[in-house]
C-alpha positions as CSV (number, residue, x, y, z in Angstrom):
1,M,105.8,84.5,119.2
2,Q,104.7,83.2,122.6
3,E,107.7,85.0,124.2
4,N,106.7,88.4,122.6
5,S,103.1,87.9,123.8
6,S,104.2,87.1,127.4
7,E,106.6,90.2,127.4
8,K,103.8,92.4,126.1
9,Q,101.4,91.1,128.7
10,L,104.0,91.7,131.4
11,D,104.6,95.2,130.2
12,T,100.9,96.0,130.3
13,L,100.6,94.7,133.8
14,A,103.7,96.5,135.0
15,R,102.4,99.8,133.7
16,M,99.1,99.2,135.7
17,V,101.1,98.4,138.8
18,A,103.4,101.4,138.4
19,N,100.5,103.7,137.9
20,K,98.8,102.3,141.0
21,K,95.8,101.2,138.9
22,V,95.7,97.6,140.3
23,I,94.1,96.1,143.4
24,P,96.0,92.9,144.3
25,F,94.1,89.9,145.6
26,L,96.4,87.4,147.4
27,G,95.9,83.7,147.4
28,A,97.6,80.8,149.2
29,G,100.5,80.7,146.8
30,T,101.9,84.0,148.1
31,S,102.4,82.5,151.6
32,I,103.0,78.9,150.7
33,E,106.5,78.8,152.1
34,F,105.2,79.8,155.5
35,N,101.9,77.8,155.6
36,P,100.9,74.2,155.3
37,S,99.4,73.0,152.1
38,W,95.7,72.3,151.9
39,D,96.4,68.6,151.8
40,N,98.5,68.8,155.0
41,L,95.9,71.0,156.7
42,I,93.1,68.5,155.9
43,K,95.4,65.7,157.2
44,D,95.8,67.5,160.5
45,M,92.1,68.1,160.7
46,G,91.5,64.5,160.0
47,S,93.7,63.5,163.0
48,K,91.1,65.2,165.3
49,V,87.9,64.7,163.4
50,D,86.6,61.7,161.4
51,L,86.5,62.9,157.8
52,S,86.4,59.4,156.2
53,H,82.8,59.7,155.0
54,L,83.5,62.9,153.0
55,N,84.0,62.8,149.3
56,T,87.5,64.0,148.6
57,Q,86.5,64.8,145.0
58,D,83.7,67.2,146.1
59,T,84.6,70.8,145.4
60,D,83.4,71.6,148.9
61,Y,85.5,69.0,150.5
62,F,87.6,71.4,152.5
63,L,84.5,73.5,153.5
64,N,82.8,70.4,154.8
65,A,85.8,69.3,156.7
66,A,86.1,72.7,158.4
67,Q,82.4,72.5,159.2
68,L,82.8,69.1,160.9
69,F,85.8,70.4,162.9
70,E,83.7,73.4,164.1
71,N,80.7,71.1,164.9
72,K,83.0,69.2,167.3
73,F,85.2,71.9,168.8
74,G,83.2,75.0,168.3
75,R,84.2,78.3,166.7
76,K,86.8,79.0,169.3
77,G,88.4,75.6,168.8
78,L,88.4,76.1,165.0
79,C,90.1,79.4,165.3
80,A,92.7,78.0,167.8
81,F,93.5,75.3,165.3
82,L,93.9,77.7,162.4
83,R,96.1,79.9,164.6
84,S,98.4,76.9,165.3
85,Q,98.7,76.3,161.6
86,F,98.9,79.8,160.1
87,Q,100.4,82.1,162.6
88,I,104.2,83.0,162.3
89,S,106.4,84.9,164.7
90,E,109.1,85.9,162.2
91,F,109.0,87.0,158.6
92,I,111.9,85.4,156.5
93,D,112.6,87.4,153.3
94,D,113.7,84.4,151.3
95,K,110.3,82.8,151.8
96,G,108.2,85.9,151.2
97,T,108.9,86.9,147.6
98,A,105.3,87.8,146.7
99,D,104.7,89.8,149.9
100,L,107.9,91.7,149.5
101,M,107.0,92.6,145.9
102,L,103.7,94.0,147.1
103,M,105.3,96.0,149.8
104,S,108.0,97.3,147.4
105,N,105.3,98.5,145.0
106,A,103.5,100.3,147.8
107,F,99.9,99.2,146.9
108,P,97.6,101.4,148.9
109,I,95.0,98.6,149.1
110,T,95.6,94.9,149.2
111,Y,93.0,92.2,149.4
112,T,93.6,88.6,150.6
113,T,91.6,85.4,151.2
114,N,94.5,84.1,153.3
115,F,94.0,83.5,157.1
116,D,97.7,83.9,158.1
117,N,99.6,86.8,159.5
118,V,102.5,86.7,157.0
119,Y,101.8,90.1,155.4
120,E,101.3,91.8,158.8
121,T,104.5,90.3,160.2
122,M,106.5,91.5,157.2
123,M,105.1,95.1,157.5
124,K,106.0,95.1,161.2
125,K,109.5,93.9,160.5
126,Y,110.2,96.8,158.1
127,N,108.3,99.3,160.2
128,R,105.7,100.1,157.6
129,D,102.3,101.3,158.8
130,L,99.4,99.0,158.0
131,N,95.7,98.9,158.7
132,V,94.1,95.4,158.8
133,I,90.5,95.2,157.9
134,C,88.3,92.2,158.5
135,S,85.0,93.9,158.3
136,A,83.6,97.3,157.2
137,N,83.3,98.2,160.9
138,D,87.1,98.0,161.3
139,F,87.5,101.2,159.3
140,E,86.1,103.1,162.3
141,K,88.6,101.6,164.7
142,N,91.8,102.1,162.6
143,T,93.9,105.2,162.3
144,P,94.7,106.6,158.8
145,S,97.5,104.6,157.1
146,P,99.0,104.7,153.6
147,K,98.5,101.0,153.3
148,T,95.6,98.7,154.1
149,L,95.2,95.0,154.0
150,I,91.7,93.8,153.7
151,K,91.1,90.2,154.8
152,F,88.2,89.3,152.6
153,H,87.4,86.1,154.5
154,G,88.6,87.3,157.9
155,D,91.1,85.4,160.0
156,Y,91.4,83.4,163.2
157,N,91.5,86.5,165.3
158,H,88.1,87.6,164.1
159,P,85.8,84.6,164.6
160,D,82.6,86.5,163.6
161,N,84.0,87.5,160.2
162,L,85.8,84.2,159.4
163,I,84.6,82.5,156.2
164,I,85.9,78.9,156.1
165,T,83.1,76.5,156.8
166,K,80.2,75.3,154.6
167,N,77.7,77.4,156.7
168,D,79.9,80.4,156.5
169,Y,79.8,80.4,152.7
170,K,76.0,79.7,152.6
171,H,75.6,82.9,154.7
172,R,78.1,84.8,152.6
173,M,76.3,84.1,149.4
174,K,72.9,85.2,150.8
175,V,74.1,88.5,152.4
176,R,76.0,91.2,150.7
177,S,78.7,92.2,153.1
178,G,80.3,95.6,153.7
179,L,83.6,94.2,152.2
180,D,81.7,93.5,149.0
181,I,80.6,97.1,148.8
182,M,84.1,98.2,149.7
183,L,85.7,96.2,146.9
184,E,83.2,97.4,144.4
185,S,84.1,101.0,145.2
186,H,87.8,100.2,144.9
187,L,87.3,98.7,141.5
188,M,85.6,101.8,140.2
189,T,89.0,103.2,139.1
190,N,91.3,100.1,139.4
191,N,91.9,96.8,137.8
192,L,92.1,93.5,139.7
193,L,95.1,91.2,139.9
194,F,94.8,87.8,141.5
195,I,98.2,86.5,142.7
196,G,99.0,83.0,143.8
197,Y,95.9,81.0,143.1
198,S,95.6,77.5,141.7
199,F,92.6,75.3,140.9
200,R,93.4,73.3,144.0
201,D,92.5,76.3,146.2
202,P,89.3,75.1,147.9
203,D,87.6,78.5,147.9
204,L,88.6,79.6,144.4
205,Q,85.3,78.9,142.7
206,K,83.5,80.5,145.7
207,I,85.6,83.6,145.3
208,F,84.7,83.9,141.7
209,L,81.0,83.5,142.5
210,E,81.3,86.2,145.2
211,L,82.8,88.6,142.8
212,E,80.7,87.7,139.8
213,N,78.2,90.5,140.4
214,I,80.9,93.1,141.2
215,L,82.9,92.3,138.1
216,A,79.8,92.3,135.8
217,K,79.2,95.9,136.8
218,R,82.7,97.2,136.0
219,S,84.5,97.4,132.7
220,I,87.9,96.6,134.2
221,S,90.8,94.3,133.3
222,V,91.1,91.2,135.6
223,Y,94.4,89.2,135.6
224,M,95.5,86.2,137.5
225,I,99.1,85.2,138.0
226,A,98.7,81.4,138.6
227,F,100.7,79.8,141.3
228,E,100.2,76.5,139.4
229,Y,98.7,76.6,136.0
230,S,96.2,73.9,134.9
231,D,93.6,73.5,132.1
232,S,90.9,73.4,134.8
233,L,92.1,76.8,136.1
234,Q,92.1,78.2,132.6
235,R,88.5,77.1,132.0
236,E,87.4,78.6,135.3
237,C,89.1,81.9,134.4
238,N,87.5,81.9,130.9
239,K,84.1,81.8,132.5
240,Y,84.7,85.1,134.2
241,A,86.8,86.8,131.5
242,I,89.9,86.7,133.6
243,T,93.3,86.8,131.8
244,L,95.3,83.9,133.2
245,I,99.1,84.2,133.2
246,D,101.1,81.1,133.3
247,P,104.6,82.0,134.6
248,T,106.1,78.8,133.2
249,K,105.5,80.2,129.6
250,M,108.0,83.0,130.4
251,F,110.3,80.6,132.3
252,P,110.0,77.3,130.5
253,G,111.5,74.3,132.3
254,K,111.2,75.9,135.7
255,H,109.2,74.3,138.5
256,P,105.8,76.2,138.8
257,K,106.7,77.6,142.2
258,V,110.1,78.9,140.9
259,A,108.5,80.3,137.8
260,F,105.9,82.0,139.9
261,Q,108.6,83.7,142.0
262,L,110.7,84.7,139.0
263,Y,107.6,86.2,137.3
264,L,106.8,88.3,140.3
265,Q,110.5,89.4,140.5
266,K,110.4,90.5,136.8
267,L,107.1,92.3,137.3
268,N,108.5,94.1,140.3
269,D,111.7,95.1,138.4
270,R,109.7,96.5,135.5
271,S,107.0,98.2,137.5
272,Q,109.7,99.9,139.7
273,R,111.4,101.1,136.6
274,L,108.2,102.6,135.3
275,F,107.2,104.1,138.6
276,S,107.4,107.9,138.0
277,S,106.1,109.5,141.2
278,T,108.5,110.0,144.0
279,Q,108.2,111.3,147.5
280,F,110.9,112.8,149.6
281,H,110.2,112.9,153.3
282,G,113.1,115.1,154.6
283,L,114.7,114.6,157.9
284,F,113.9,118.1,159.0
285,Y,110.1,118.0,158.9
286,G,109.3,116.6,162.3
287,S,109.5,113.0,163.6
288,V,109.6,110.4,160.8
289,P,109.4,106.7,161.6
290,V,112.4,104.7,160.4
291,K,111.5,102.6,157.3
292,G,113.2,99.3,156.8
293,V,114.5,98.8,153.2
294,T,114.4,95.1,152.1
295,N,117.0,93.1,150.2
296,M,114.5,92.6,147.5
297,E,114.1,96.3,147.0
298,I,117.9,96.9,146.9
299,E,118.4,94.0,144.4
300,T,115.6,95.3,142.2
301,L,117.3,98.7,142.1
302,S,120.7,97.2,141.3
303,R,119.2,95.3,138.4
304,N,117.3,98.3,137.0
305,I,119.6,101.3,137.2
306,P,122.6,100.1,135.0
307,N,120.3,100.2,131.9
308,E,118.5,103.4,132.8
309,T,119.0,107.1,131.9
310,F,120.3,109.1,134.8
311,D,117.0,110.7,135.5
312,N,115.1,107.4,135.6
313,A,117.9,105.7,137.7
314,F,118.0,108.6,140.2
315,S,114.3,108.7,140.4
316,E,114.2,105.0,141.5
317,F,117.2,105.5,143.8
318,E,115.5,108.5,145.4
319,H,112.2,106.7,145.8
320,L,113.7,103.8,147.6
321,Y,116.0,105.7,149.9
322,S,113.8,108.6,150.7
323,G,113.2,109.8,154.3
324,S,114.3,108.1,157.5
325,I,115.5,104.6,156.5
326,Q,117.3,101.6,157.8
327,I,119.4,99.5,155.4
328,P,120.5,95.9,156.2
329,K,124.1,96.0,157.3
330,D,125.3,93.5,154.8
331,R,123.9,95.7,151.9
332,F,125.9,98.9,152.6
333,K,128.4,98.0,149.9
334,T,125.6,97.4,147.4
335,V,124.1,100.8,148.1
336,S,127.6,102.4,147.8
337,E,128.0,100.7,144.4
338,Q,124.6,102.1,143.3
339,I,125.9,105.6,144.2
340,G,128.9,104.9,142.1
341,I,126.7,103.9,139.1
342,L,124.8,107.1,139.4
343,C,128.0,109.2,139.5
344,N,129.1,107.4,136.3
345,K,125.8,108.2,134.7
346,A,125.8,111.9,135.5
347,V,126.2,114.0,132.3
348,N,126.3,117.5,133.8
349,S,127.1,119.3,137.0
350,Q,123.5,119.6,138.0
351,Q,123.0,115.9,138.0
352,L,126.2,115.3,140.0
353,Q,125.2,118.0,142.5
354,K,121.9,116.2,142.8
355,I,123.6,113.0,143.9
356,A,125.9,114.8,146.3
357,T,123.1,116.8,147.9
358,Y,120.5,114.1,148.1
359,V,122.8,111.4,149.5
360,S,124.2,113.8,152.0
361,Y,120.9,114.7,153.5
362,T,119.2,111.3,153.6
363,Y,119.6,108.5,156.1
364,L,122.4,107.1,154.0
365,T,124.4,109.1,156.5
366,R,123.8,106.3,158.9
367,I,126.0,103.9,157.0
368,P,129.1,103.7,159.3
369,D,131.7,102.6,156.8
370,K,134.4,105.1,155.9
371,E,135.9,102.9,153.2
372,L,132.6,103.0,151.3
373,M,132.5,106.8,151.8
374,F,136.0,107.2,150.5
375,N,135.1,105.2,147.4
376,N,132.0,107.3,146.8
377,M,134.1,110.5,147.2
378,I,136.4,109.2,144.5
379,D,133.4,108.3,142.3
380,L,132.0,111.8,142.7
381,L,135.4,113.4,141.9
382,K,135.8,111.3,138.8
383,G,132.3,112.3,137.7
384,A,133.4,115.9,138.2
385,N,136.2,115.4,135.7
386,R,133.9,113.8,133.2
387,N,131.5,116.6,133.4
388,N,133.9,119.5,133.2
389,I,133.0,121.0,136.5
390,S,134.7,124.1,137.7
391,G,134.0,124.6,141.4
392,Q,130.3,123.9,140.9
393,I,130.1,121.0,143.3
394,D,129.9,121.8,146.9
395,F,132.2,119.0,147.9
396,M,131.8,119.7,151.6
397,S,128.1,119.0,151.4
398,Y,128.9,115.5,150.3
399,G,131.0,114.9,153.3
400,S,128.2,113.9,155.7
401,V,127.6,110.8,153.6
402,L,127.9,107.5,155.5
403,N,128.0,108.9,159.0
404,W,131.0,111.3,158.7
405,E,130.7,115.0,159.6
406,V,132.7,116.4,156.6
407,P,135.4,115.0,154.3
408,D,138.2,115.0,156.9
409,P,140.6,117.7,155.6
410,S,143.5,115.5,156.8
411,V,142.7,112.8,154.2
412,L,141.0,114.8,151.5
413,I,144.3,115.4,149.7
414,A,144.9,111.6,149.6
415,I,141.4,111.0,148.2
416,M,142.3,113.5,145.4
417,A,145.5,111.6,144.7
418,L,143.6,108.3,144.5
419,T,141.1,109.9,142.0
420,C,144.0,111.2,139.9
421,S,145.6,107.8,139.8
422,D,142.4,106.2,138.6
423,I,141.9,108.8,135.9
424,L,145.4,108.5,134.6
425,K,145.6,104.7,134.8
426,N,142.3,104.4,132.9
427,N,143.5,106.9,130.3
428,E,140.5,109.0,130.8
429,L,140.3,112.4,129.2
430,I,141.2,115.3,131.6
431,L,138.8,118.1,131.0
432,N,139.8,121.7,131.1
433,H,138.5,122.9,134.4
434,F,139.0,119.9,136.6
435,P,142.7,120.6,137.5
436,D,141.6,124.0,138.7
437,Y,138.9,122.4,140.8
438,L,141.5,120.1,142.4
439,V,143.5,123.2,143.3
440,T,140.4,124.7,145.0
441,L,140.0,121.5,146.9
442,S,143.6,121.4,147.9
443,E,143.2,124.8,149.6
444,I,140.6,123.3,152.1
445,A,142.5,120.1,152.7
446,Y,145.1,119.7,155.4
447,P,148.7,119.3,154.0
448,Y,149.7,115.9,152.6
449,C,152.9,116.4,154.7
450,L,150.9,115.3,157.7
451,L,150.4,111.8,156.2
452,P,152.8,108.9,156.8
453,N,155.7,108.7,154.4
454,D,154.2,106.1,152.1
455,L,150.9,108.0,151.7
456,K,152.8,111.3,151.4
457,E,154.9,109.8,148.5
458,F,151.8,108.4,146.8
459,T,149.9,111.7,147.1
460,E,152.8,113.8,145.7
461,K,153.5,111.4,142.9
462,W,150.0,111.3,141.5
463,L,149.0,114.9,142.0
464,T,152.2,115.9,140.3
465,K,151.7,113.5,137.4
466,F,148.1,114.6,137.0
467,H,149.1,118.3,137.0
468,E,151.8,117.6,134.3
469,S,149.4,115.6,132.2
470,A,146.7,118.3,132.4
471,H,148.9,121.0,130.9
472,T,147.3,123.7,133.0
473,P,149.0,127.1,133.5
474,R,147.8,127.2,137.1
475,D,150.0,126.2,140.0
476,S,149.8,122.6,141.1
477,P,147.9,121.4,144.2
478,I,151.2,120.5,145.7
479,Y,152.4,124.2,145.6
480,W,149.2,125.3,147.4
481,Q,149.7,122.5,149.9
482,H,153.1,123.7,150.8
483,H,151.7,127.2,151.1
484,L,148.9,126.0,153.3
485,F,151.2,123.9,155.5
486,F,153.2,127.1,156.3
487,E,150.0,128.9,157.4
488,L,148.7,126.0,159.4
489,H,152.1,125.5,161.1
490,Q,152.1,129.1,162.1
491,N,148.6,128.9,163.5
492,I,149.2,125.5,165.1
493,R,145.9,124.1,163.9
494,A,147.0,121.2,161.7
495,R,146.0,117.7,162.8
496,K,147.0,114.3,161.6
497,P,144.6,111.7,160.2
498,T,143.5,108.9,162.4
499,D,145.0,105.4,162.4
500,D,141.7,104.2,161.0
501,D,141.8,106.7,158.1
502,I,145.4,105.7,157.3
503,S,144.6,102.0,157.3
504,I,141.7,102.6,154.8
505,L,143.7,104.8,152.5
506,R,146.5,102.2,152.4
507,K,143.9,99.5,151.6
508,L,142.5,101.6,148.7
509,I,146.0,102.2,147.3
510,N,146.9,98.5,147.5
511,Q,143.7,97.6,145.6
512,R,145.0,99.8,142.8
513,K,148.4,98.1,142.5
């Protein structure tokens, strides 16, 4: 019963995220892998300021400690200390699950009470535009951007807007800030999602008090994905009608930190699957900044598309790889496998053509791996057989995939033979028009006679076997190849495949033995 309830809750939240009806509010748990714990931060403060007389059980313990630090070293000294604790120079994906999930879901507006620069460093790494707001005045300084990070309590680079000491909070509670007004306007049409808070966060109760008036005016849903669940946190959330999500209920037996990350991953997978709107920024519409694609986004797509319909799977694929993109080099194979999955899912010529055309004209053309390209050409051809296509696929348009101008005519005939061997060995049904389509392709391919003897024998063997198995009255591709060779020979324009092409073709043949 509990599992069904957790799944239903997750589905509700995922739909809100997919429909961009959620304002995320990030807590310390989202950046815990990069930053010191509150206990360690207090310990470091205590090495510079005497905190022995403070009551460690006081809910304002951290605020009082920060106040003493500022009293001794000034605002400038406090900010320098925070910078030394919270500033990172490099974003490491394995440590930033929550931040990557937020970037993947493309939230237009994100709020945080964190002082660190983790989110900004991640966005810079993947070349995503981001406006950072620490006060309402910052809106006047920033250029328009599809994404905005609002630091609700400022950071160490904005001393005047930093909310960290006892005096800071006293002033905050007396004066309604521009950020309060801004959040209220954002919540007019959005729900609120707290991510990564626990009862140990020193400013948690203060945040709830700050937002109490705002939330009282809005009939919205408020959720919190706890970094570390506790009964105390549950009671605090109950006061403000906040739905508290305990990730360990969905992942029993897991450490709270692990359960938190797994829950975010599952939320990301489901919201991406539900995400319906796509944007295609073509390469021919002016200068487009190169967007980095993360390992998390690629893995999410790999988990989602096997169980989706073609339309949904292609929609997710198109959304991730749209426009000018940069894919991690070690993930080229995964992207190629995703293309293969889409080819297998295609149920008509229009869908197959959609794959060929889209992949051909996106920045997937920047993947410099011919072996992956050859495999995808085979995937596309096998899809053409399954979908009874008769010359409807513009095969040449597919050729620019993975940084190759066109399917090299000197190896296309061998690619056809590899496809035929796969179809026959897997006992796949040969549909009526596919053999005719192969003949059409053979007429634009350079003769197999130009291949080395071993490849030439392989090509003739499988094209002949396929032609005989298809029982088609039309002449075989081999006949047209001989005819073509005569014409090419007469015109002296035939060229041999490169050594690299031959090596790859031999590797693909050996993999099929």
